[in-house]
N, C-alpha and C positions, 0 to 999 in steps of 0.2 A: 503218691501219697494222698490217699481222703482223706481234708480236715472239717473236723465241723469248731466252729466259732459261737463260742455263747456268750453274749452279751447284753448287759443291761443298756447301754448307751451308744447308738448308732445312728448314721441317718437317719432322715435330714436333722438328727438332735446333734448340733453341734458343740466339742469341747475335745479337751487334748486323750480324751482316750479315745472318744468317738476316732478322733482323728487318725490314731495311731492302728486302730483295729483297720479302716479301710488300707490304710496304706500296704498294712501287712499281709492282708487281703491280695491288695493287687499284687505285689510283691512275689510272694509264694505262686498264684496263679502262671505270672509270667516264668517261673522258675518251673512252669510243668506240674503242677501240683492243681488240685478240684477242691475247692473250698466252697461249705457249706454254714448257710448265720444261722442262729437260732437267739432270736432277740426282742424287744419289748416293741406293741402298738405304741406309739405315744399319742395319737391321736382320739382314738377310740378303743370302746370296749368290742372290737371285732379279730377275729380270726384271720391271718391274710396268708396268703402261702403265694411266693413270686415265682414260679417255677422257672423261667428262663434265667432268675439273678441266682437263684439256689436260697432266697430269706423264707424263713419263717418270721414271724410277727404274732406273738404270745398276748392277748390284753392283759392290761395292768392299770394297778392304781394307784395314785399319786400321792408320795408322802412325804411331802412338806418341802421336799430340798430338791431346788430348782425344779428341773420339770422331768425329774425322776420317778418311773414309775417302777410298782414294785408286781411281778406278777404272781401266779402260784404255780405250789413247785413241782406237781405233776400234769401239766395240761394233756388230757389224754390225748384229744385231737392232734396234739404235733406228733405223736409217739409214732404211730404207724408208717409214715412221711420219714421221720430221722433213721427208721429199721432201713426200711427201702433205699436210704443214700448209703449202707454196707460204708460206715467211717472206720477210718483205721487209727484214730485218734481223735481225742477231746480234747479242747485248749478252751477254758475257762478264762472268762475276764472280769469276772464281778464273784462276790462271797455269799452273796443271798439272793432269794429268787430265781433269776435264772442259773445263778451258780449252783445253787444247790439241785436245779434240773439237770444241770449238766453231771453232776456230781453223780445223780441216779442212773443217768443216763449211760453213764461209764459203766456204771458198776453191773447193770444189766447187759449192755453187748459184750461185757469183758472185755473190755480195751483200755487203755491207759489214760490217765488225766492230766494234762497238763495246765499247770493255773500259772496266769501274770495279776501279780499283786502290786494294783495303780494309786490306791488312793488310801491317804493317812488319814482312816476312819476316827480315831480319836478327837483330831483337831475338827470335824466337823457334826459332831455331835448334839452340838450349843439349837441346830437349826432343828433337833428336832424337841430335845427337853424344856427350850426355852431357856438355859440358864438354871434349872432346877438339875437335882442329883447328878451333876457332871464327874464325878471322882468316881460314883458308882456305875453309870455308865460307860464311862471309859475303860471300868475293867471289864464291862459285858461285852463292851467291843472285844478288847483285846482276846476273851476268850474265847468268843464266834469265830473271832480270824484265826487262832492258832488249830482251832478243830477243823475246820475247814481244811486248814492247809497239810495241816500236821495230820489228820485221821484217812482225809480221802486225795489228796494229791498226790501223783506219782512222782510227778516234780513240780518242783517253784522257782517259779520267774520273778528276777524284780528288779527295776529300771536302774537302780543306782547303790554305791556300798553304804549311801546315808539306810534304805530298807533294808541290806543286806544285814546292818549292825541292828534294824529294830528285830529283824526276826532272829538272830544268833545272840544277840545281846541283853534283850530286852524280856522276849519272849521263848529267849531256852529253845529256840528251835534247832532239831538233833539230826536233821534231813539234811537232802543235798538244796543248796540255793545257787543259782547261776546267774550272774550277775550281766544282764542284755540289756544294754542302754537301748530305748527305741529311738530309731529310724525314723525318716521324716522323706516324701519324696522332692527333696532339696530343689530338684529342676523348677518345681512350682514356682518358688521362689529367687531366682535367678535373673540379675536385674537385665539382664538380655531379652526376656521374655517380653518385654514391655516394650510400647513405644511413649516417646517424648509427651505426646500429643496427650493421649489417654492419662498420663502421672498429672501433666498440669490442670487437666480436667476437672480430677477429682480435689487436685489442691486447692481450687478454685469453688469446687462444690463446698469443701469442707470451710471455707471462708480461709486459707494461708497465702499467704504473698509469697511469691517468688524467691523471697529475699528471707526468709522466717525459717528460721531450722526447728525442726520438730523432736522434741521426746515420744516416745512410740508406747502405749502398753496394751496389751490385747489379752483378754482373759476374762471371765466371771467374774462381774465386779461384788463380792463379798467381803463380811469385814475379814476372813484368811488373808485373805489378796494382799493387805495392809495397803490398798489405794492412798487411803488417806495422808501418807507419807509423802508420797508425791506430788497431792494437790498442799499441802503445807510447804513443802520446799520451794514447789516454785512461786513461792510469792519473794523469796530473799534471791532466784536464778533471775527472774526476768527486772529486778534490780541493776543486775550488773551484765546481763545480757537480756534485756529488752525484746530483742526481736526473735524471740522464743516461745512458742507454742508446745505445752501438753496434748496430747492427743491420744483418747481411751479410748478405745472399740471394742467392746462388748457389752452384755446386760448383769442383770440379776440381783436380787433383795437388797443388795444396797445400793444402786444407783440413785436415788431419789437423794438418800443422805451425803452422796457424794458430791451431788449437784449444788445442796445447800451446805458442803461445807465449801466451795469454789466461791458462791457469795456472798460467805462469812467473811474469804478473806481477802473479795473483791476480784478476783482473778477469774471473773465468768469470761471475758474477752480472751482469756489467755490458755482456758482449758477448755478445752474441745470433748465433746461429749459426741463418737461417734453410732453407738446404740447398736442394734444387733445386727451383724454385718453377714452373709451367706456366702458360706464354705467356701465356694471356688472364686469368692470377690477378695476374701482374705490374703491373698499374698499382691493384690494391689495396692494394699492401704501401709506395706511396710515401705515400701517402694518411696514414698512420701517425708520418710521419716530421714533424721541425720542419726538416732541413735534410737536403741530400746531400753527400756527399765521396768526393773520389777522388784518390789520390795516385798513380795510373801516371805514366807517362812516357813510353810505348808506343804511342798512340792515335793512327789516324791522323783520330778524329773526337770518339769519347766520343757517341755517341746516347743514352747513360743520362743526361746532363745537359741536353740539351735532354728527355728526358722526362720529369727531375724538376722543371723549369722551366715544363711543361705541367701538374705540381701543386702551380703555385706556392709552390716550393721553393726558398731561396735557396741556393745551392752555391758550395763550398769544394772551390777544385780545386789541385793542381801547375800553377804557372807554364809550362807547357808550352803550343808555338806552337797546337796542335793545341785547346786552351781557351780562347785569347785573342780570337777573332775571337765567342765566343759569352758567356765570363764576363767581365763589366766590372767589374771592383772598387769596391768600396761600391756598385754600382747595382743590381745582380740577385745579388750573393755578393761571395766575396775569392780572391784568387789566393794560393798561398803558395810560400815556396822552403827554406824550412827547419821542422824538426818545430817550433821554436816557434815559426814564422810561422803555422801550420796552426794548433797551440793558442789564437792570439793571434786569431785570424778565427774561430774557432768561438764563443770568448767574446764577441766581440766582438757576435755576431748573436745567442747567447743570452740577452746582458745587458741589451742596448737595444731593448726592444718596440716602440717609435715606430719604430726603424731596421730592424727586422725586417718590419711589416707592409710600407713601402714597397719592401723588397726581395721580397717574395711577390708585391706587385702587378709588377712589374718583370719579375719568372722569368716571369710565366704571359704579359706583351707579347712577349717578347724568343722564348719558344715559339712563338706563332703566325704569326713572324715565317718558322719550319721547319715548315709546312704539309704535308701530301704532294701537295696537288696543285699548289701553286707549283713543290717538287720535280722531280715528272711534268714538267711545263711546260716545266722548266729542262735535264731529260734528251731528250725531244720536241724540242728545238732542236738537241741535240749529234744526233741521229739526223738532222735534215735535213738538219744538215752533211753529214752519210758520205754522205746519200742523194743529194746536188748531183751529185759525179759517177757516181753507180749507180741514178739513178732507178725509179720503181717502174713495172714496163710498163703502158700504158692499157690491155690488155686483159683485166685480171684479173677476174674474177667480183665479186668484192666490190667495185670501185671504185663502183656505185653508194651501198655503205654510206659509204665517206668521203668522199662529197662532201655528204651528208645533217651525217654530221659535221661537216664543214667548214662546213657554215651554220651551225652552229650555235655555230664558231667557237671549234670543239676542237683542231681541225686544219689549219695552214696556213694563209696570209693572199692 
């Protein structure tokens, strides 16, 4: 199968969506399919085509939300190249800019469009409105999201029941919604992938002693991530568990605000801001941690939770639908609803070594259920559903290759 992935976030820009797309791309290729990518040029206003890696980068302008750039909806220079790809299906991962282009190309090429909804946009409009017209802005976002998914997508993928309920209950979406939890390349985070020496070197670099426990957060540093809860609670945690550090990996518009908050509460020695970390280095940071924590209420799934579990870390997460299918209370971590609940959950893990070891083992087992291969196979099932009304022509030159793949059990039955 020849698959076109259209996305406005892709390496070198790193976030949860970008990571999931690269993982899906690699997993699909391992299963014998060809993957082509259309994305944004994050660095300048130039058009780029990487023929070897099958990636088109389209110029885009910054929109004021992190490092996101918005492209034109019909970049002429890319069209002829995309036509030559001879795609069977387009899989879009954004509703606007590149997403609109995906919709247009799917219609022009007369092929199905599968769409994955990644972002709860209503929780992010404040970056654009700066606090004004919040209610009307959210209504506009709701309308545009419904229009894109309802009017243009052949099949819709969402990562969790939380997002499924958003479409079915709030948006009244009356077409297929496939719940496909995003997988990760879990092997990247396995403890056995790292030497003890390199882990100790990283701890030394971060100023963490060998006898100190580490609570880890990885993610964008924006107000919607609720990192302030972790910092404020750490004041109390260090009173009962003094050898405990809070390690925050990532950057974002509220980085300075969170640093100021740590200074305000007098915990600058106990809260470590590691800043932006290269994608390939991120797994190592999980290895220095004792447990992973997040107080975010805006996730559609929360891939960092699965990454942490792949690294055999128990997780303490806010009791949100996005986490309930992964974090099983008292089995591989704890869910909390209040700041006190968070502190109690952390202490319960730190103060009970036997329970901690059991949680570590169960976390690894849970993560293995979210492997990239299993995720890709589920996505392929959605592709096949979309193609039922729009089958691949039999005269395609790559049909022989597809048959070879099928014989190996990777495509079709």
